[in-house]
C-alpha positions, 0 to 999 in steps of 0.5 A: 385149116382145112380137114379132108376126110381127116382122122376126125371125120368118122363113118358115121359123120358120113352116114349121117350126112348122106342120109340128111342130104339126100345121098343114101337112106336105109331101105325100107326105113319105115318098116325099120329097115332091112340089114345092108340094104340101102337105097339112093336119094335124089343126090345120091342117084346122080352122084352115082350115076355121073360115077358110072358114065365117067367109068364107062366113057373111060373104058368105052369111048377111050379104047377102040377096042372095048365094047359094052354090054348088058347082060341078064342078072338071071342066068342058066344055073350051069354057068355057075357050075362052070365058074367055080360058084356052086362048089366054092363060093363060101366065107368061112364063118365063126361064131362066139358062144359067148356073144352069139356073133358071127364073124368071118375066120379070115378077118378076124386073122387078117385083123390080127396081122393088121395089128403086128404090122402097126407094131411094127412086126411086118415079117410076123404079120406076113407069116400069119397072112401066109399060114392062113391062106395055107390052111384055107387053100387046103380046107383045113377049118379045124386048124384055122380055129386053132389058129384063131386061139393061139393068136389070143383073138377075142370076140370084141362084144364078149371079149372071150375066145369061146369060139365054135368050129369054122364053118362054109357058107355059100354066098349065093341067093337061089330062087326058083322059075317056072310057072307051076310050083313043082316044076320049078327049077333052081337058078341063082342071082348072080354073084358077080357080073363077069360070067355074063361077059364071058358067056357072050364073049363069042356073040360079041367077038363075031357080031362085033369083028372084034380081034384079040386083044379087045375087051367087054365091059359091063355095068350091072347089080350083083347079090350075095348073102353077106353073113356079115355085113357092114360099114355102111354100103362098103359091104352089101347084099345087093350091089353094083360092079363096073367089070370089063374083061379083057382077051388077050393072046396066052402068054401076053397076060402079064404085060397087059396085067401090069397095064391095066393096074396103072391104067386104073389108078389113073383112073382113080385120081383122075376123078379126085381121090388123091394119090396119098389115098391109093395103093396097091396091095397084092393078094396073099391067097390067090382065087382059084382062076387067078395067077395074078391079083392086086387091089387098088385099095383107098383110106376109108375112115375105118383105114385102107380097103379096096374099091377095084381089083385087077386080076389076070384070070388065065383061061379058067372061065371060057375053058369051063365054060367050053367043058360044060357047055359042049361049045367051042370058045376058041378065038381063031387068030388071023395073025398067028399058024402063017409060019407053022409054028404056032397054032391060030386057034386058043382059048384067050386069056383074061385080065379083069377089072373090077369095081364096086360102084358103091365102094367107089360112091363111098370112097368119093364121098368120103374124101369130098366131105370137108371141114374147114375150121378158122373163124367160122367152120364150114362143112361141104363136098369138095366133089369133082364138078364132073361129078357133082349131083348138080352142076350150078344152082341159080339164086334171085338175090331177093324175089321181088323186082324181077330178079325171080323171073329173070333168075329162073329163065337162066336156069332154064337156058342152062338146063339142056346143057348141065343140070341146074336148079332154081333156089329162092327160099331164105337169105342167099347166105344159107342158100349158099351154104345147102349147096355147099353141102350138096356138092354143087360147084357154081352158084350164080347170083342174080341181083340189080346189077344183073337188071342192068347189065346182063351180068351175074355173080358166079360163086366157086364152091371151094374157095367162095371167091365170086367173079362177075360174068355175062350171061351169055358166057354161063353155057360156055364158062361152067360147061367145060369145067363140069363136062366129063372131058375133064375127067377123060383128060386126065387118064 
C-alpha cells in the first residue's frame, strides 16, 4: 500500500525530513535560530533551483512574447507610495489578553468559516466571509472585533475570547540609505517583486520592441514583516517570488485572465502535483488594484492553501506610477486608431501570475514524501526526475578489484550532462535507501559483470525495478528522463 502525503503524514514529518536530509535548516540555528527565517541546504537549493528553472523556461522559453528582468531589491520610496503599500499594506491584528498571543483577525474568521463548511453549512460560511470582507474594506475594525466575539471564536491556547481591539500593522521593512546617519533617507525592502517590473515597463517595451500583449517575468526575493509567521516555509519574512506581469489591451484582460488561469494550473500538474490536490479559490475580497483574482491552492498536510495567485490588476499600477513620477506610461498601439474610432495610445491593463517559490517548494516536498507499507516499510521522495536534486548516483558493488575506479569513471562521464554523484560508503542496499530519501530517480550499480561486458544495472527509484544497460547508453537513457523538456512538453 502506498501513501503519498496521506493524512497520516504531518507537517512535522516534512520538517524533520527536510532537516535530516539537507533540504531546509532553521536559519542561524547555532544561535537558536530566527523566527520565520530558513536556509536551504545542499539538496534543498538544488530542488528549489530546478523549480525556478522549470518556471522560467515555461514562461520565457515557451512564449515568444514574454521576456525576463532582474530588478533591484531597493527602489525609490515613491514606488511604494504609488503602489499603495505605504498607505494600505497592512494586516488586521488582534491579541488575546490571557495568552498574550497575536493573531490575524481575518484568519480567525476564515477559520470559523471553514468550520461551517466542514459542518455542511456553506451558506453560513459564505455569509461570514462576505460580512468580514465588507467590514475590512470599510476599515470598521471595532465591528471586526465584535464579529469575532459574536462568532464565539476563542484563542486556541487560553480558550478565552478576551480580545484586544483590532489594529492595522504595516508589513514593510524599512531601512536607511546614505553615508551619514543624519543625512540618511528611509527606503524599504521590497514587499513584492511586481513593482520592479512596472517601473521598467517602458524600458523593456522600447528596448525589446515588444508589442502588446507581452509579458515581463522575474524571480526575486521579497520581504514582509509577518506578525504571525507559521507553517514552516509557507509563511516567511524573507521569501522568493516568481512573477509575470502580462500587459494587454484594455477590455481584453478577462480573456487573458481566464487563459492564464488554465495555463498556470497545467504547469503545476506538469511538475508532478496531482489534479486531485489542486483547486481554484476565487477571492471574496479583492485587493485595491484588482477587478478579478483567483488562487491556485494545493492540499498541504494542514489543508488547502495558496501557492499561486492570478490577478487582473487593471491599469492601477502603471497609472499610479505615471501620476506620481510625471512620466508617461502609455503604449502606442500601431494596430489601433487607423479608422479614427479607436485611440492608439493607452495605458495597458495587466494580468499577473505570482507564484511563491518557497510555497511551491513545500508543496512539491509534501507531495513527494511517500511512505510504502507492506512486508517492509519504505520512505522515499517521489519527485519528478527533472526536479530531483541528484539525477543519478553511481555505486560500485564493492571498492576493490577496480570496481570503484570504473564507477568513478562512469560518474565523471555523466556529470556534464546532469547532476551525478559517486557513493561507495556502506552496503549497497543502504546506499539505495540514502538516495531514495533525497529523491534520486536512478541508481547505477557497477559490478563484476560491468568489468566483463561494459554493462551496468539501473535501479528505478519508484518501482525498485532493475534493468541492465550498456554504459554507452546511459547518457541518452537517463538524460531525457531527467530533462526539463519532459515538463515543458506537458504544459
